[in-house]
Structure formats: C-alpha cells, structure tokens
C-alpha angles and dihedrals in degrees: 000000000000124000120239114236117232114244090198113123126230118264091256095045125119094278094053112034096179132056120238092250090056091053092047090047091053091048091051091049091052093045094048094045092048094046093049089051091048093049092051099203105179091217087066098047096115097035121113125191102226104178147332125225116203123200117240092249091050091237097122139021123195110209112203121209135185121211122195097211103145093229097308101148094184089054090054089056089055091051092050091048092050093049091048090051092050097044096097096043088049090047089055091053090051092047091052095048106039115079103212138115090244128024121206122251108239129226128176127235129177115248106221097175093101092052090046090052091051091050090051090051090051091051092048091048089051091051091049091051092052091048091053091050092055 
C-alpha cells in the first residue's frame, strides 16, 4: 500500500510568510506597548517597545525596549526598575489575550541597535569631515 504525500505547505511557505513565533512575538509587542501607554508610568515616558522574540517552544519571550535617555545612567536604572515592577501585570495581560496552550514568560532586554546606529553615523560624519579637510 502506498503512502499519500501530504500537500500541506511548510509554515514558512508561500501561503504563510511568517512563523507562529513571529506572529505571537508581534502580538506580545503590541500588547506590552499598549499596556505601558495605558498605565502611564512617568519613568517609562521615553521608552519604546521595539520587538519581542519568542522561543520556538513558547516558553520564553524577550521583549526589547529602547530608551532615549541621553546618557543618564540613573534614569536607566529607573526604567529597569519600572519594567521589573510591571512584569507580572503585563504577563497577566498577555495570558488573557494570547490563545495558546502555553504562553511565554516575558523578560525585558534593552535594544541598543538604535544607539549603535547613531554611533556609526557619528563615525561616518567624522570621516567625511576629515576627508573634506584634506
């Protein structure tokens, strides 16, 4: 007896351009960003939720944030403290809104890509200035 081949496409095939973890990560990003805006904690005024990466087994989600602090190290400590305080209330919002057998436990990590991009621009501007001087 011959086996029938499945005509079902892979999760990343043409019919489904994103993996399930990508969709859940985007949902988590939207939920966390919306909830932080709704809460209105002044320590998080200049904080942006940039992305959320979800593990393949949906056990953990790393929520990345960017904080425009202009080098104020004490202010960064306040942001970290505020996010730590809000982790469980945010986890409850995620648990209520994501329809899955298992919802990821969130943790926060600072997204330094914007700052790295600004440093690269500064270096390139400095190189351009030295070229113009020569």
